[in-house]
ROBAPA-84342 format. One record per atom (N, C-alpha, C): residue in three letters; x, z, y. Coordinates in steps of 0.02 Angstrom, whole numbers, plus 50000, padded with zeros to 5 digits. Example, Ala and Ser with C-alpha at 12.3 -4.5 7.8 and 13.67 -1.06 7.14 Angstrom:
ala506605039049716
ala506155039049775
ala506605039049835
ser506425035449888
ser506845035749947
ser506455039450002
END
This chain:
unk500425000049940
unk500005000050000
unk500445000050062
unk500264995650110
unk500654995150171
unk500405000050224
unk500875003150260
unk500695007550315
unk500695003650380
unk500145004350417
unk500055000550479
unk500075005250539
unk500435003150591
unk500445006850654
unk500235002250711
unk499855004850758
unk499605000850813
unk499935003050878
unk500174998150916
unk500454999450983
unk499954996651033
unk499625001051069
unk499124998751116
unk498715004451144
unk498215002651185
unk497815007751217
unk497105005251227
unk496655009751241
unk495975007851261
unk495535004951207
unk495045001151230
unk494524998451186
unk494804993751133
unk495284989551152
unk495554984751104
unk495894988351046
unk496244993751060
unk496554997651006
unk496025000350959
unk495475002850986
unk494945005550944
unk494635000250899
unk494564994250926
unk494294988650886
unk494754987150828
unk495414987050841
unk495894985550788
unk495904991250736
unk495844997350759
unk495835002950712
unk495245002250664
unk494655000850690
unk494065000250648
unk494124994650597
unk494454989150617
unk494534983550570
unk495054985150517
unk495604988150536
unk496124989950486
unk495844994750434
unk495394999250455
unk495115004050409
unk494675000850355
unk494484994550366
unk494074991050317
unk494484987450264
unk495144987550271
unk495584983750227
unk495894988450175
unk495754987150112
unk495944991650058
unk496704991950046
unk497064986650061
unk497774986350044
unk498224989950094
unk497934992950146
unk498344996350196
unk498085003350211
unk498525007250241
unk498315013750267
unk498575014250339
unk498185017150382
unk498375017750452
unk498785024050462
unk499405023050485
unk499845028750498
unk499695031950565
unk499455027950613
unk499305030550679
unk499445025350732
unk499525027750794
unk499625023150849
unk500105026150900
unk500355021650943
unk500765023750999
unk500475020751062
unk500345024851113
unk500075022651176
unk500655021951226
unk500835015851245
unk501415014851290
unk501305017751359
unk500685019551375
unk500555022451441
unk500665029951442
unk500835032951385
unk500935040151382
unk501595041751348
unk502125038651370
unk502785039551339
unk502975046951337
unk503155049151277
unk503375056051264
unk502815061151270
unk502195058751280
unk501625063251283
unk501095060751235
unk500925064551184
unk500425062251136
unk499775060351170
unk499515054351155
unk498895052051185
unk498305055451153
unk497725054851185
unk497115057751158
unk496945054351091
unk496725058151044
unk496575055450978
unk495985050550980
unk495915046750927
unk495365041950922
unk494785045050883
unk494255041150878
unk493675043450839
unk493855044650766
unk494385041350743
unk494585041850673
unk495095047450661
unk495255051250714
unk495735056750710
unk496415054550683
unk496645048750706
unk497295046250686
unk497845049650726
unk498435049650697
unk498995052750730
unk499225048550790
unk499345051950845
unk499625048650904
unk500365050350907
unk500785045150898
unk501515046150898
unk501775046850970
unk502265050950978
unk502545052351044
unk503045047151067
unk503295042951021
unk503775037851041
unk503675031451000
unk503885025951029
unk503825019450996
unk504245019250933
unk504855021750936
unk505305021850878
unk505015025850821
unk504715031450837
unk504435035750785
unk503885032250747
unk503455028650783
unk502915024950751
unk503185019350707
unk503645015350735
unk503925009650699
unk504265011950635
unk504635017350638
unk504995019950580
unk504525022150524
unk503915023950543
unk503435026650494
unk503005021250462
unk503095014850482
unk502635009650460
unk502975003650429
unk502574999550394
unk502794993150367
unk502554987350410
unk501974988250440
unk501664983050482
unk501524986050551
unk501714982350603
unk501584984550671
unk501094979750704
unk500554982450729
unk500034978450763
unk500104979750838
unk500284974450875
unk500444975250946
unk499894972250990
unk499554976651027
unk499004974451070
unk499094976951141
unk499724977151163
unk499874979151232
unk499824973051278
unk499944973951342
unk499924968351390
unk500504963551376
unk500434957351402
unk500924952151388
unk501634954151411
unk501684957851465
unk502334959851490
unk502684964851445
unk502294968251402
unk502574973451358
unk502694971051287
unk502454965051270
unk502464962851200
unk503154961551173
unk503574958351213
unk504224956451187
unk504634962451166
unk504654967551207
unk505054973551192
unk504824976751127
unk504164977251119
unk503894980351058
unk504034975950997
unk503934969351004
unk504074964750949
unk504814965050929
unk505244964650978
unk505964964550964
unk506174970750926
unk505944976450948
unk506144982750916
unk505874983050844
unk505254980950834
unk504964981150767
unk505324976350720
unk505474970350743
unk505804965350701
unk506504967650683
unk506864970350731
unk507554972750717
unk507554978450668
unk506994982050664
unk506944987550616
unk506644985150550
unk506554978550543
unk506314975750480
unk505574976550467
unk505174977050519
unk504454977950511
unk504084971450524
unk503544970350486
unk503124964450497
unk502694965550559
unk502554960150596
unk502234960750661
unk501624956250668
unk501064959250687
unk500484955550710
unk500434956650785
unk500494951350824
unk500534952150897
unk499994948050931
unk499724950850985
unk499204947451023
unk499494941051054
unk499044936351069
unk499274930151101
unk499184930651177
unk499634927551216
unk500254924251194
unk500754929551172
unk501224927451128
unk501664932351097
unk502204934951144
unk502274931951202
unk502754934251251
unk502504932651321
unk502874935051371
unk502684933851441
unk502984927351466
unk503574925551440
unk503924919551463
unk504164915451403
unk504364909251416
unk504624905051363
unk505294907651338
unk505664910951381
unk506304913951360
unk506174919251307
unk505664923451319
unk505484928651270
unk505234925451205
unk504834920151211
unk504564916851152
unk505134913851111
unk505614910751144
unk506184907751110
unk506594913051073
unk506694918751105
unk507074924151073
unk506704926951013
unk506044927451017
unk505644930050961
unk505684925350901
unk505634918850914
unk505694913950859
unk506364914850824
unk506894915550862
unk507564916350832
unk507614922850793
unk507334928250820
unk507354934750786
unk506994934450719
unk506404931350719
unk506014930850657
unk506384926650606
unk506644921050627
unk506974916550580
unk507644919250554
unk507934923950590
unk508554927050566
unk508414933250524
unk507774935050518
unk507594941150481
unk507184939250419
unk506954944250384
unk506534943150324
unk505824945450337
unk505644946350401
unk504974948950417
unk504494943250432
unk503854944850430
unk503334940150447
unk503064941850517
unk502954936850557
unk502624937750622
unk502034933150626
unk501454936050640
unk500854932050649
unk500584933150719
unk500444927650754
unk500164927950821
unk499404927950816
unk499084932550851
unk498364933650842
unk497944928550880
unk497984922250857
unk497504917250879
unk496904917750833
unk496484922650846
unk495964924750801
unk495454919350786
unk495364914550831
unk494874909350820
unk495044904850761
unk495664905050737
unk495844901350676
unk495464904050615
unk495194910150622
unk494834913350567
unk494084913450579
unk493874910250633
unk493174909450648
unk492864904750595
unk492294906450566
unk492004902050515
unk491854895050540
unk491734894350605
unk491624887650633
unk492254883450626
unk492834886550639
unk493464882950631
unk493624881950557
unk493524887050517
unk493694886550446
unk493274881250410
unk492664879950435
unk492254874750404
unk492554867850412
unk493004866950460
unk493314860450471
unk493804858650416
unk494014863550376
unk494494862250323
unk494214857450271
unk493564856950266
unk493264852450218
unk493154845450244
unk493384844050306
unk493284837550336
unk493924833550341
unk493844826950341
unk494424822550352
unk494454821050426
unk494784825350463
unk494794824750535
unk495364820350559
unk495194815350599
unk495684811250633
unk495424809750703
unk495374814950744
unk495064814150810
unk495464809550856
unk495094805550894
unk495414801350945
unk495294804251014
unk494784808651019
unk494644811951083
unk494344818751068
unk494564823751106
unk494314830651098
unk494104833251166
unk493514836151168
unk493254838951230
unk493124846351220
unk493424850651260
unk493344857851252
unk493074861351313
unk492634866151302
unk492374870451356
unk492454877651334
unk492824881451372
unk492914888551358
unk492824892351423
unk492214894751434
unk492044897651499
unk491684904351489
unk491774908751539
unk491454915351537
unk491124916651605
unk490634921251608
unk490294922651671
unk490754925851723
unk490554925251785
unk490894928351841
unk490944935851831
unk491554938651837
unk491654945751826
unk491364950051880
unk491174956151862
unk490904960851911
unk491414962251966
unk492054962451947
unk492584963851996
unk492864957452027
unk492564951752011
unk492804945452038
unk493394942651999
unk493564945951943
unk494134943651904
unk493904941451834
unk494104945251783
unk493924943251716
unk494524940351680
unk494424937451621
unk494974934751581
unk495344929351620
unk496004928851609
unk496394923651641
unk496204916951609
unk496004911951648
unk495774905651619
unk496294901951579
unk496944903151593
unk497474899751556
unk497724903951498
unk497924910151512
unk498254914151461
unk497784917951415
unk497144918451433
unk496654921751390
unk496164916851358
unk496004911451393
unk495494906751368
unk495794900151344
unk496124896651389
unk496374889951372
unk496874890051315
unk497274895251311
unk497784895451258
unk497464895551188
unk496864898351182
unk496524898251117
unk496324891051098
unk496074887351148
unk495894880451136
unk496504876251118
unk497054877451152
unk497664873751141
unk497924874851070
unk497934881051048
unk498164882450979
unk497724878850929
unk497064879050940
unk496604875650895
unk496734868150893
unk496794865050952
unk496904857850956
unk497564855950924
unk498094859850937
unk498744858350907
unk498724858650831
unk498304863150805
unk498244863750732
unk497844858050701
unk497434854650742
unk496994849350717
unk497294842450726
unk497714841650777
unk498004835050791
unk498714834950763
unk498814830850713
unk499464830450680
unk499924825650717
unk500114827750778
unk500544823550819
unk500844827850875
unk501394825650903
unk501724829250957
unk501404827451024
unk501454832051071
unk501184830851138
unk501614825651175
unk501274820851205
unk501624815451241
unk501614816751316
unk501044818751343
unk500984819651415
unk500444824751430
unk500534828451485
unk500044833451507
unk499894832551581
unk499254832751598
unk499034832951667
unk498564838751675
unk498584842251731
unk498164848151739
unk498014849551812
unk497434852551823
unk497224854551890
unk496874861351886
unk496914865151940
unk496584871551943
unk496234872452009
unk495684876252009
unk495294877552069
unk495214885052078
unk495364887452138
unk495264894552154
unk494594895352189
unk494174899752161
unk493514900852189
unk493474907552225
unk493664912852190
unk493634919552220
unk494304923152218
unk494784920652179
unk495444923752174
unk495974919052201
unk496554921752215
unk497114917652237
unk497344913052181
unk497354915652120
unk497534911652062
unk496924907452042
unk497024901752007
unk496464897551987
unk495964901351944
unk495324900051958
unk494784902951918
unk494514897851868
unk494644891451881
unk494404886051839
unk494964881051831
unk495114879151768
unk495664874451756
unk495434869051707
unk495734863251716
unk495624857751669
unk496294854751650
unk496394853551586
unk497014850551562
unk496854844451519
unk497234839151530
unk497174833151489
unk497834832351451
unk497784832651385
unk498374832451342
unk498354826051301
unk498874822051308
unk498934815751270
unk499444816751215
unk499274814351155
unk499714815051098
unk500024808251080
unk500574808551044
unk500924802451025
unk500504797750981
unk500034800550943
unk499624796450900
unk499024793350935
unk498974794451002
unk498424791551041
unk497854796251055
unk497804801851020
unk497264806651033
unk497344809751102
unk496774810851134
unk496754814051200
unk496294820151197
unk496514825751226
unk496104831751229
unk495994833651302
unk495364834351321
unk495184836651388
unk494884843651381
unk495234848651407
unk495044855651397
unk494904859051464
unk494334862351468
unk494144865951529
unk494054873351514
unk494334877551557
unk494254884751551
unk494054887551619
unk493594892351618
unk493354895151681
unk493134902451672
unk493244906351724
unk493004913251723
unk492464914251777
unk492174908751802
unk491644909051852
unk491044904851831
unk490904904651767
unk490354900751741
unk489704904851741
unk489124901651741
unk488494905351739
unk488374908951673
unk488644906251618
unk488574909551553
unk489154907551508
unk489264911451456
unk489834910251411
unk489714904151367
unk490254900451356
unk490234894751311
unk490934893551284
unk490984892351219
unk491634890951188
unk491524885651134
unk491624879451153
unk491484873951107
unk492044868751108
unk492104865151053
unk492524859251047
unk492104853651018
unk492184847651046
unk491864841751018
unk492414836950998
unk492414835150934
unk492934830750907
unk492624823850894
unk492904818750924
unk492654811950916
unk493144807850875
unk492884804450824
unk493274799750786
unk492794794150763
unk493064789050733
unk492654783250717
unk492054785250673
unk491464784050699
unk490824785250664
unk490644792650656
unk491034797150686
unk490894804350675
unk491004808250740
unk490534812750755
unk490614817650808
unk490514824550777
unk491004828950786
unk490974835650758
unk490934840650815
unk490384844450817
unk490284849550869
unk490444856450840
unk490924859950870
unk491124866450846
unk490964871750899
unk490534876350882
unk490324881750927
unk490644888250903
unk491194890150934
unk491554896150914
unk491164902450931
unk490804902350986
unk490454908251009
unk489894910150960
unk489524905150937
unk488964906450891
unk489144905250818
unk489784903750805
unk490044902650737
unk489624897250702
unk489604891550733
unk489144886250711
unk489494879450715
unk489444875350663
unk489734868650663
unk489204863550644
unk489204858050680
unk488714852850667
unk489064846050668
unk488964842050617
unk489284835450612
unk488754830050618
unk488874825350664
unk488434819650674
unk488814813450650
unk488514809950601
unk488854804250571
unk488444797850580
unk488794792250585
unk488464785850586
unk488084784950520
unk487454782650522
unk487074781750460
unk487394776650413
unk487824772450441
unk488144767350400
unk488804769750369
unk489034775650391
unk489684778050368
unk489634785150339
unk489044786950319
unk488924793850298
unk489354795950238
unk489534791350197
unk489914793050138
unk490644794550154
unk490874793050214
unk491584793950230
unk491774801250241
unk491284805450256
unk491434812350274
unk490974817050236
unk491264821750201
unk490884826750165
unk491014833650195
unk490484836950216
unk490544843650245
unk490474848750191
unk490964853250185
unk490954858250132
unk490644864850156
unk490294868250112
unk490064874950127
unk489404875250164
unk489164881450179
unk488514882450208
unk488444880050280
unk489004878450314
unk488964876250383
unk488774868850388
unk488714865450331
unk488584858250332
unk487934856450366
unk487444860850365
unk486804859550396
unk486724863250463
unk487274865250491
unk487244868650555
unk487074875950550
unk487144878850492
unk486984885850482
unk487494890350517
unk487264895950544
unk487704900750577
unk487884906350528
unk488514908050526
unk488744913550484
unk489004919350525
unk488884925350504
unk489154931250537
unk489764933650499
unk490304934550533
unk490914937050500
unk491354940150554
unk491804944350534
unk492274947350580
unk492934943650575
unk493054939350623
unk493654935150622
unk494294939350625
unk494264944850662
unk494854949150669
unk495044952250602
unk494544954550565
unk494684957550499
unk494964952250452
unk494694946250453
unk494954940850411
unk495674939150429
unk495824939450493
unk496504938150516
unk496984943450489
unk496774949650492
unk497184955150466
unk497284954550391
unk496744952850355
unk496794952050283
unk497264946350264
unk497234940950302
unk497674935250289
unk498404937150301
unk498524941250351
unk499214943350366
unk499484947750310
unk499084952450287
unk499294956650231
unk499434952450169
unk499014947450157
unk499104943150099
unk499744939150103
unk499924936750162
unk500544932850169
unk501154937250159
unk501104943550177
unk501654948250164
unk501714949550089
unk501154950950058
unk501134952449987
unk501374946549945
unk501184940549964
unk501354934549926
unk501964930849951
unk502264933550003
unk502864930450033
unk502744923150052
unk502204922050089
unk502034915350114
unk502044915350190
unk502004909450219
unk502004908850292
unk501354911450320
unk501364915050376
unk500744917150409
unk500334911050430
unk499694911850433
unk499254906350454
unk499444903850523
unk499564908550569
unk499804906850636
unk500484910050644
unk501004906250629
unk501674909150629
unk502004908750697
unk502644910750701
unk502994910950765
unk503064904050797
unk503124898850757
unk503174892050784
unk502514889850816
unk501954891550783
unk501304890050812
unk501214893650878
unk501394899950880
unk501344903850941
unk501774900950996
unk502374898750978
unk502834895751026
unk502554889251054
unk502284884951010
unk502024878451033
unk501444879351082
unk500994884051067
unk500434885351112
unk500674887851179
unk501164892351179
unk501444894851241
unk501784889351281
unk502134884951245
unk502494879551278
unk502014874951316
unk501464873151284
unk500964868951317
unk500644872651376
unk500484878951366
unk500174883051419
unk500624883251481
unk501264884351471
unk501724884851528
unk501824878051562
unk501774872651524
unk501804866051556
unk501174864851598
unk500604867151573
unk499984866551611
unk500024870651675
unk500264876751670
unk500334881151728
unk500794877951780
unk501334874951757
unk501804871651803
unk501464865851839
unk501064861951803
unk500714856351833
unk500214858751885
unk499854864151868
unk499344866851914
unk499674869551977
unk500214873251969
unk500564876052028
unk500834870552072
unk501074865152041
unk501344859452078
unk500784856152118
unk500204855352088
unk499644852152123
unk499374856452179
unk499364863152168
unk499134867752219
unk499604867652279
unk500254867352267
unk500754867152320
unk500674860752361
unk500544855252326
unk500464848752361
unk499834848852404
unk499294852052377
unk498664852152413
unk498714856152478
unk499144861252477
unk499204865452537
unk499724862652585
END
């Protein structure tokens, strides 16, 4: 049985605790709250041990689950990897490309597993695509959330768009050829709404929009290919395939989602179970360090394009 330790604070830590407790192959050793260094944090509803130092928690565990802010992730990842611990880290896995590059090298020089928590890869809507012969020529994505009470909310690039990018990169078997992007500031100095156009070497084009000032939440991808349109609704865990009546035999949809049925599942728990399985079986994580690096690389190119366009506009 693997011992799991969580580095994090607040509601997100509690969510991870509840999900880990549902997995039979692990036991929770406790958590470390980086905001209370050298001072034990308040206990959780599960009465788990609160460790007084990061080193103490890492030394007591086999798997480290890191859900701190992006600026804190690299230090925690680096320490855990150097101590030979497997790491599940929130996305993006680092704050900068320099940090991401160093993490890739650390993982590849070690014998540990690192999985980046792109949780939507475990969404049943995404998993239903495994039964399809996907060769998209155009992808349209919408990932938007309502206007925040405080005028802020999730970052449209690092919290929303990066999930779409990871998904698209996993579906398009080709390297990125060109990126164009624009951002609009509505209530904040930083962009509240962004659009990115990603062209791939194989001719596929992805147009992705992310916003934190939308009237209601929406998280969808539409995949277009010859005679087939595939609508993926991540929010409602729903997939629907529209096929040309003359080409219906070309595509077979597997599983209960074939008729547009919605399934309820906990993607986070499935992600955790998959990570434990890859450690036990010594296989590559579903979303490994290279996947995390590629998503970050595209995100930072988009950010650079947006900042360049904003500077030109002013």
